SEFIZA-3560 file (N, C-alpha, C; in Angstrom, 3 decimals):
REM SEFIZA-3560
<numar><xx>0.818</xx><yy>-1.188</yy><zz>-0.011</zz><atom>N</atom></numar>
<numar><xx>-0.011</xx><yy>0.021</yy><zz>0.008</zz><atom>CA</atom></numar>
<numar><xx>0.877</xx><yy>1.249</yy><zz>-0.030</zz><atom>C</atom></numar>
<numar><xx>0.485</xx><yy>2.205</yy><zz>-0.818</zz><atom>N</atom></numar>
<numar><xx>1.278</xx><yy>3.450</yy><zz>-0.896</zz><atom>CA</atom></numar>
<numar><xx>0.873</xx><yy>4.421</yy><zz>0.179</zz><atom>C</atom></numar>
<numar><xx>1.875</xx><yy>4.926</yy><zz>0.900</zz><atom>N</atom></numar>
<numar><xx>1.578</xx><yy>5.901</yy><zz>1.970</zz><atom>CA</atom></numar>
<numar><xx>1.422</xx><yy>7.276</yy><zz>1.360</zz><atom>C</atom></numar>
<numar><xx>0.875</xx><yy>8.201</yy><zz>2.163</zz><atom>N</atom></numar>
<numar><xx>0.700</xx><yy>9.550</yy><zz>1.653</zz><atom>CA</atom></numar>
<numar><xx>2.042</xx><yy>10.211</yy><zz>1.423</zz><atom>C</atom></numar>
<numar><xx>3.001</xx><yy>9.905</yy><zz>2.243</zz><atom>N</atom></numar>
<numar><xx>4.370</xx><yy>10.458</yy><zz>2.065</zz><atom>CA</atom></numar>
<numar><xx>4.976</xx><yy>9.943</yy><zz>0.725</zz><atom>C</atom></numar>
<numar><xx>4.704</xx><yy>8.699</yy><zz>0.404</zz><atom>N</atom></numar>
<numar><xx>5.188</xx><yy>8.172</yy><zz>-0.913</zz><atom>CA</atom></numar>
<numar><xx>4.491</xx><yy>8.905</yy><zz>-2.063</zz><atom>C</atom></numar>
<numar><xx>3.246</xx><yy>9.222</yy><zz>-1.913</zz><atom>N</atom></numar>
<numar><xx>2.527</xx><yy>9.972</yy><zz>-2.973</zz><atom>CA</atom></numar>
<numar><xx>3.141</xx><yy>11.300</yy><zz>-3.171</zz><atom>C</atom></numar>
<numar><xx>3.495</xx><yy>11.999</yy><zz>-2.066</zz><atom>N</atom></numar>
<numar><xx>4.164</xx><yy>13.281</yy><zz>-2.181</zz><atom>CA</atom></numar>
<numar><xx>5.538</xx><yy>13.135</yy><zz>-2.820</zz><atom>C</atom></numar>
<numar><xx>6.268</xx><yy>12.115</yy><zz>-2.364</zz><atom>N</atom></numar>
<numar><xx>7.571</xx><yy>11.836</yy><zz>-2.956</zz><atom>CA</atom></numar>
<numar><xx>7.483</xx><yy>11.611</yy><zz>-4.443</zz><atom>C</atom></numar>
<numar><xx>6.520</xx><yy>10.890</yy><zz>-4.897</zz><atom>N</atom></numar>
<numar><xx>6.321</xx><yy>10.652</yy><zz>-6.313</zz><atom>CA</atom></numar>
<numar><xx>6.023</xx><yy>11.978</yy><zz>-7.052</zz><atom>C</atom></numar>
<numar><xx>5.205</xx><yy>12.801</yy><zz>-6.437</zz><atom>N</atom></numar>
<numar><xx>4.850</xx><yy>14.125</yy><zz>-7.060</zz><atom>CA</atom></numar>
<numar><xx>6.165</xx><yy>14.936</yy><zz>-7.198</zz><atom>C</atom></numar>
<numar><xx>7.054</xx><yy>14.868</yy><zz>-6.220</zz><atom>N</atom></numar>
<numar><xx>8.316</xx><yy>15.642</yy><zz>-6.322</zz><atom>CA</atom></numar>
<numar><xx>9.231</xx><yy>14.938</yy><zz>-7.272</zz><atom>C</atom></numar>
<numar><xx>9.199</xx><yy>13.636</yy><zz>-7.363</zz><atom>N</atom></numar>
<numar><xx>10.021</xx><yy>12.911</yy><zz>-8.378</zz><atom>CA</atom></numar>
<numar><xx>9.616</xx><yy>13.354</yy><zz>-9.811</zz><atom>C</atom></numar>
<numar><xx>8.301</xx><yy>13.493</yy><zz>-10.051</zz><atom>N</atom></numar>
<numar><xx>7.755</xx><yy>13.937</yy><zz>-11.326</zz><atom>CA</atom></numar>
<numar><xx>7.533</xx><yy>15.440</yy><zz>-11.305</zz><atom>C</atom></numar>
<numar><xx>8.546</xx><yy>16.204</yy><zz>-11.006</zz><atom>N</atom></numar>
<numar><xx>8.413</xx><yy>17.636</yy><zz>-10.676</zz><atom>CA</atom></numar>
<numar><xx>7.660</xx><yy>18.409</yy><zz>-11.758</zz><atom>C</atom></numar>
<numar><xx>6.585</xx><yy>18.992</yy><zz>-11.303</zz><atom>N</atom></numar>
<numar><xx>5.827</xx><yy>20.010</yy><zz>-12.063</zz><atom>CA</atom></numar>
<numar><xx>5.429</xx><yy>20.950</yy><zz>-10.946</zz><atom>C</atom></numar>
<numar><xx>6.100</xx><yy>22.089</yy><zz>-10.890</zz><atom>N</atom></numar>
<numar><xx>6.000</xx><yy>22.979</yy><zz>-9.746</zz><atom>CA</atom></numar>
<numar><xx>4.673</xx><yy>23.031</yy><zz>-9.060</zz><atom>C</atom></numar>
<numar><xx>3.666</xx><yy>23.576</yy><zz>-9.747</zz><atom>N</atom></numar>
<numar><xx>2.362</xx><yy>23.774</yy><zz>-9.083</zz><atom>CA</atom></numar>
<numar><xx>1.581</xx><yy>22.450</yy><zz>-8.877</zz><atom>C</atom></numar>
<numar><xx>1.745</xx><yy>21.511</yy><zz>-9.818</zz><atom>N</atom></numar>
<numar><xx>1.054</xx><yy>20.264</yy><zz>-9.613</zz><atom>CA</atom></numar>
<numar><xx>1.647</xx><yy>19.493</yy><zz>-8.427</zz><atom>C</atom></numar>
<numar><xx>2.975</xx><yy>19.523</yy><zz>-8.275</zz><atom>N</atom></numar>
<numar><xx>3.618</xx><yy>18.848</yy><zz>-7.212</zz><atom>CA</atom></numar>
<numar><xx>3.187</xx><yy>19.467</yy><zz>-5.812</zz><atom>C</atom></numar>
<numar><xx>3.177</xx><yy>20.782</yy><zz>-5.764</zz><atom>N</atom></numar>
<numar><xx>2.723</xx><yy>21.453</yy><zz>-4.534</zz><atom>CA</atom></numar>
<numar><xx>1.235</xx><yy>21.148</yy><zz>-4.289</zz><atom>C</atom></numar>
<numar><xx>0.438</xx><yy>21.120</yy><zz>-5.341</zz><atom>N</atom></numar>
<numar><xx>-1.012</xx><yy>20.862</yy><zz>-5.181</zz><atom>CA</atom></numar>
<numar><xx>-1.270</xx><yy>19.499</yy><zz>-4.602</zz><atom>C</atom></numar>
<numar><xx>-0.507</xx><yy>18.514</yy><zz>-5.056</zz><atom>N</atom></numar>
<numar><xx>-0.681</xx><yy>17.150</yy><zz>-4.500</zz><atom>CA</atom></numar>
<numar><xx>-0.334</xx><yy>17.173</yy><zz>-3.030</zz><atom>C</atom></numar>
<numar><xx>0.782</xx><yy>17.765</yy><zz>-2.669</zz><atom>N</atom></numar>
<numar><xx>1.161</xx><yy>17.780</yy><zz>-1.250</zz><atom>CA</atom></numar>
<numar><xx>0.175</xx><yy>18.573</yy><zz>-0.390</zz><atom>C</atom></numar>
<numar><xx>-0.140</xx><yy>19.762</yy><zz>-0.850</zz><atom>N</atom></numar>
<numar><xx>-1.051</xx><yy>20.625</yy><zz>-0.027</zz><atom>CA</atom></numar>
<numar><xx>-2.440</xx><yy>20.106</yy><zz>0.047</zz><atom>C</atom></numar>
<numar><xx>-2.918</xx><yy>19.444</yy><zz>-0.994</zz><atom>N</atom></numar>
<numar><xx>-4.237</xx><yy>18.789</yy><zz>-0.956</zz><atom>CA</atom></numar>
<numar><xx>-4.273</xx><yy>17.700</yy><zz>0.190</zz><atom>C</atom></numar>
<numar><xx>-3.210</xx><yy>16.918</yy><zz>0.223</zz><atom>N</atom></numar>
<numar><xx>-3.160</xx><yy>15.897</yy><zz>1.297</zz><atom>CA</atom></numar>
<numar><xx>-3.026</xx><yy>16.561</yy><zz>2.685</zz><atom>C</atom></numar>
<numar><xx>-2.381</xx><yy>17.680</yy><zz>2.740</zz><atom>N</atom></numar>
<numar><xx>-2.291</xx><yy>18.424</yy><zz>3.997</zz><atom>CA</atom></numar>
<numar><xx>-3.665</xx><yy>18.956</yy><zz>4.383</zz><atom>C</atom></numar>
<numar><xx>-4.391</xx><yy>19.538</yy><zz>3.417</zz><atom>N</atom></numar>
<numar><xx>-5.722</xx><yy>20.066</yy><zz>3.695</zz><atom>CA</atom></numar>
<numar><xx>-6.674</xx><yy>18.951</yy><zz>4.196</zz><atom>C</atom></numar>
<numar><xx>-6.481</xx><yy>17.752</yy><zz>3.767</zz><atom>N</atom></numar>
<numar><xx>-7.303</xx><yy>16.645</yy><zz>4.150</zz><atom>CA</atom></numar>
<numar><xx>-6.850</xx><yy>16.026</yy><zz>5.485</zz><atom>C</atom></numar>
<numar><xx>-5.741</xx><yy>16.504</yy><zz>6.019</zz><atom>N</atom></numar>
<numar><xx>-5.252</xx><yy>16.105</yy><zz>7.327</zz><atom>CA</atom></numar>
<numar><xx>-4.395</xx><yy>14.820</yy><zz>7.298</zz><atom>C</atom></numar>
<numar><xx>-3.938</xx><yy>14.407</yy><zz>6.118</zz><atom>N</atom></numar>
<numar><xx>-3.102</xx><yy>13.211</yy><zz>6.044</zz><atom>CA</atom></numar>
<numar><xx>-1.656</xx><yy>13.468</yy><zz>6.354</zz><atom>C</atom></numar>
<numar><xx>-1.162</xx><yy>14.642</yy><zz>6.092</zz><atom>N</atom></numar>
<numar><xx>0.206</xx><yy>15.029</yy><zz>6.379</zz><atom>CA</atom></numar>
<numar><xx>0.293</xx><yy>16.406</yy><zz>6.925</zz><atom>C</atom></numar>
<numar><xx>1.373</xx><yy>16.744</yy><zz>7.559</zz><atom>N</atom></numar>
<numar><xx>1.567</xx><yy>18.050</yy><zz>8.120</zz><atom>CA</atom></numar>
<numar><xx>2.528</xx><yy>18.879</yy><zz>7.231</zz><atom>C</atom></numar>
<numar><xx>2.596</xx><yy>20.143</yy><zz>7.479</zz><atom>N</atom></numar>
<numar><xx>3.581</xx><yy>20.951</yy><zz>6.776</zz><atom>CA</atom></numar>
<numar><xx>4.979</xx><yy>20.506</yy><zz>7.020</zz><atom>C</atom></numar>
<numar><xx>5.268</xx><yy>20.064</yy><zz>8.238</zz><atom>N</atom></numar>
<numar><xx>6.593</xx><yy>19.513</yy><zz>8.561</zz><atom>CA</atom></numar>
<numar><xx>6.889</xx><yy>18.235</yy><zz>7.728</zz><atom>C</atom></numar>
<numar><xx>5.887</xx><yy>17.391</yy><zz>7.538</zz><atom>N</atom></numar>
<numar><xx>6.066</xx><yy>16.220</yy><zz>6.698</zz><atom>CA</atom></numar>
<numar><xx>6.466</xx><yy>16.615</yy><zz>5.285</zz><atom>C</atom></numar>
<numar><xx>5.775</xx><yy>17.586</yy><zz>4.754</zz><atom>N</atom></numar>
<numar><xx>6.006</xx><yy>18.049</yy><zz>3.398</zz><atom>CA</atom></numar>
<numar><xx>7.442</xx><yy>18.684</yy><zz>3.291</zz><atom>C</atom></numar>
<numar><xx>7.797</xx><yy>19.489</yy><zz>4.319</zz><atom>N</atom></numar>
<numar><xx>9.082</xx><yy>20.064</yy><zz>4.365</zz><atom>CA</atom></numar>
<numar><xx>10.204</xx><yy>18.988</yy><zz>4.402</zz><atom>C</atom></numar>
<numar><xx>10.012</xx><yy>17.954</yy><zz>5.185</zz><atom>N</atom></numar>
<numar><xx>11.000</xx><yy>16.901</yy><zz>5.298</zz><atom>CA</atom></numar>
<numar><xx>11.173</xx><yy>16.217</yy><zz>3.950</zz><atom>C</atom></numar>
<numar><xx>10.074</xx><yy>15.895</yy><zz>3.298</zz><atom>N</atom></numar>
<numar><xx>10.109</xx><yy>15.231</yy><zz>1.974</zz><atom>CA</atom></numar>
<numar><xx>10.785</xx><yy>16.150</yy><zz>0.999</zz><atom>C</atom></numar>
<numar><xx>10.397</xx><yy>17.440</yy><zz>0.955</zz><atom>N</atom></numar>
<numar><xx>10.990</xx><yy>18.331</yy><zz>0.001</zz><atom>CA</atom></numar>
<numar><xx>12.465</xx><yy>18.556</yy><zz>0.188</zz><atom>C</atom></numar>
<numar><xx>12.933</xx><yy>18.484</yy><zz>1.437</zz><atom>N</atom></numar>
<numar><xx>14.354</xx><yy>18.643</yy><zz>1.752</zz><atom>CA</atom></numar>
<numar><xx>15.172</xx><yy>17.527</yy><zz>1.032</zz><atom>C</atom></numar>
<numar><xx>14.562</xx><yy>16.368</yy><zz>0.876</zz><atom>N</atom></numar>
<numar><xx>15.257</xx><yy>15.297</yy><zz>0.180</zz><atom>CA</atom></numar>
<numar><xx>15.467</xx><yy>15.634</yy><zz>-1.332</zz><atom>C</atom></numar>
<numar><xx>14.714</xx><yy>16.629</yy><zz>-1.786</zz><atom>N</atom></numar>
<numar><xx>14.833</xx><yy>17.071</yy><zz>-3.221</zz><atom>CA</atom></numar>
<numar><xx>15.511</xx><yy>18.427</yy><zz>-3.294</zz><atom>C</atom></numar>
<numar><xx>16.113</xx><yy>18.835</yy><zz>-2.200</zz><atom>N</atom></numar>
<numar><xx>16.884</xx><yy>20.139</yy><zz>-2.213</zz><atom>CA</atom></numar>
<numar><xx>16.053</xx><yy>21.382</yy><zz>-2.047</zz><atom>C</atom></numar>
<numar><xx>14.797</xx><yy>21.192</yy><zz>-1.584</zz><atom>N</atom></numar>
<numar><xx>13.932</xx><yy>22.373</yy><zz>-1.415</zz><atom>CA</atom></numar>
<numar><xx>13.895</xx><yy>22.745</yy><zz>0.048</zz><atom>C</atom></numar>
<numar><xx>14.265</xx><yy>23.973</yy><zz>0.307</zz><atom>N</atom></numar>
<numar><xx>14.381</xx><yy>24.445</yy><zz>1.714</zz><atom>CA</atom></numar>
<numar><xx>12.959</xx><yy>24.535</yy><zz>2.368</zz><atom>C</atom></numar>
<numar><xx>12.920</xx><yy>24.260</yy><zz>3.692</zz><atom>N</atom></numar>
<numar><xx>11.611</xx><yy>24.386</yy><zz>4.407</zz><atom>CA</atom></numar>
<numar><xx>10.973</xx><yy>25.733</yy><zz>4.249</zz><atom>C</atom></numar>
<numar><xx>11.738</xx><yy>26.787</yy><zz>4.200</zz><atom>N</atom></numar>
<numar><xx>11.171</xx><yy>28.132</yy><zz>4.034</zz><atom>CA</atom></numar>
<numar><xx>10.479</xx><yy>28.313</yy><zz>2.699</zz><atom>C</atom></numar>
<numar><xx>10.944</xx><yy>27.639</yy><zz>1.684</zz><atom>N</atom></numar>
<numar><xx>10.306</xx><yy>27.704</yy><zz>0.370</zz><atom>CA</atom></numar>
<numar><xx>8.963</xx><yy>26.991</yy><zz>0.426</zz><atom>C</atom></numar>
<numar><xx>8.933</xx><yy>25.849</yy><zz>1.089</zz><atom>N</atom></numar>
<numar><xx>7.647</xx><yy>25.113</yy><zz>1.208</zz><atom>CA</atom></numar>
<numar><xx>6.642</xx><yy>25.973</yy><zz>1.996</zz><atom>C</atom></numar>
<numar><xx>7.066</xx><yy>26.627</yy><zz>3.056</zz><atom>N</atom></numar>
<numar><xx>6.149</xx><yy>27.490</yy><zz>3.812</zz><atom>CA</atom></numar>
<numar><xx>5.667</xx><yy>28.644</yy><zz>2.928</zz><atom>C</atom></numar>
<numar><xx>6.557</xx><yy>29.228</yy><zz>2.155</zz><atom>N</atom></numar>
<numar><xx>6.166</xx><yy>30.334</yy><zz>1.255</zz><atom>CA</atom></numar>
<numar><xx>5.158</xx><yy>29.830</yy><zz>0.218</zz><atom>C</atom></numar>
<numar><xx>5.454</xx><yy>28.671</yy><zz>-0.407</zz><atom>N</atom></numar>
<numar><xx>4.507</xx><yy>28.135</yy><zz>-1.407</zz><atom>CA</atom></numar>
<numar><xx>3.169</xx><yy>27.780</yy><zz>-0.829</zz><atom>C</atom></numar>
<numar><xx>3.158</xx><yy>27.356</yy><zz>0.456</zz><atom>N</atom></numar>
<numar><xx>1.903</xx><yy>27.066</yy><zz>1.125</zz><atom>CA</atom></numar>
<numar><xx>1.079</xx><yy>28.329</yy><zz>1.270</zz><atom>C</atom></numar>
<numar><xx>1.729</xx><yy>29.444</yy><zz>1.682</zz><atom>N</atom></numar>
<numar><xx>1.023</xx><yy>30.699</yy><zz>1.782</zz><atom>CA</atom></numar>
<numar><xx>0.440</xx><yy>31.125</yy><zz>0.391</zz><atom>C</atom></numar>
<numar><xx>1.223</xx><yy>30.949</yy><zz>-0.685</zz><atom>N</atom></numar>
<numar><xx>0.761</xx><yy>31.283</yy><zz>-1.977</zz><atom>CA</atom></numar>
<numar><xx>-0.444</xx><yy>30.405</yy><zz>-2.395</zz><atom>C</atom></numar>
<numar><xx>-0.319</xx><yy>29.100</yy><zz>-2.076</zz><atom>N</atom></numar>
<numar><xx>-1.406</xx><yy>28.149</yy><zz>-2.417</zz><atom>CA</atom></numar>
<numar><xx>-2.678</xx><yy>28.536</yy><zz>-1.704</zz><atom>C</atom></numar>
<numar><xx>-2.602</xx><yy>28.906</yy><zz>-0.433</zz><atom>N</atom></numar>
<numar><xx>-3.777</xx><yy>29.291</yy><zz>0.318</zz><atom>CA</atom></numar>
<numar><xx>-4.408</xx><yy>30.564</yy><zz>-0.273</zz><atom>C</atom></numar>
<numar><xx>-3.561</xx><yy>31.503</yy><zz>-0.660</zz><atom>N</atom></numar>
<numar><xx>-4.049</xx><yy>32.725</yy><zz>-1.236</zz><atom>CA</atom></numar>
<numar><xx>-4.765</xx><yy>32.456</yy><zz>-2.558</zz><atom>C</atom></numar>
<numar><xx>-4.181</xx><yy>31.584</yy><zz>-3.349</zz><atom>N</atom></numar>
<numar><xx>-4.803</xx><yy>31.206</yy><zz>-4.628</zz><atom>CA</atom></numar>
<numar><xx>-6.181</xx><yy>30.521</yy><zz>-4.407</zz><atom>C</atom></numar>
<numar><xx>-6.192</xx><yy>29.585</yy><zz>-3.450</zz><atom>N</atom></numar>
<numar><xx>-7.461</xx><yy>28.933</yy><zz>-3.139</zz><atom>CA</atom></numar>
<numar><xx>-8.514</xx><yy>29.936</yy><zz>-2.656</zz><atom>C</atom></numar>
<numar><xx>-8.105</xx><yy>30.872</yy><zz>-1.851</zz><atom>N</atom></numar>
<numar><xx>-9.044</xx><yy>31.879</yy><zz>-1.346</zz><atom>CA</atom></numar>
<numar><xx>-9.579</xx><yy>32.703</yy><zz>-2.483</zz><atom>C</atom></numar>
<numar><xx>-8.768</xx><yy>33.123</yy><zz>-3.392</zz><atom>N</atom></numar>
<numar><xx>-9.224</xx><yy>33.938</yy><zz>-4.539</zz><atom>CA</atom></numar>
<numar><xx>-10.035</xx><yy>33.126</yy><zz>-5.549</zz><atom>C</atom></numar>
<numar><xx>-9.713</xx><yy>31.845</yy><zz>-5.694</zz><atom>N</atom></numar>
<numar><xx>-10.460</xx><yy>30.985</yy><zz>-6.576</zz><atom>CA</atom></numar>
<numar><xx>-11.855</xx><yy>30.709</yy><zz>-6.055</zz><atom>C</atom></numar>
<numar><xx>-12.020</xx><yy>30.679</yy><zz>-4.748</zz><atom>N</atom></numar>
<numar><xx>-13.345</xx><yy>30.420</yy><zz>-4.154</zz><atom>CA</atom></numar>
<numar><xx>-14.226</xx><yy>31.649</yy><zz>-4.142</zz><atom>C</atom></numar>
<numar><xx>-13.628</xx><yy>32.813</yy><zz>-4.312</zz><atom>N</atom></numar>
<numar><xx>-14.424</xx><yy>34.050</yy><zz>-4.308</zz><atom>CA</atom></numar>
<numar><xx>-15.212</xx><yy>34.271</yy><zz>-5.547</zz><atom>C</atom></numar>
//
């Protein structure tokens, strides 16, 4: 069985900036993973935790504007 962390890892393996973040943040929104989990996985791909936090803020802003 594939874990949620493996799903995120696969999304980062098949890097498509916004799609990869969307996969990770969607799982976070559903409560399956935390921001720290995503940051740990992203670090394995050379992405700094601060970048993940920044992209999360952008993602939430986009979702807010899309819902309006």
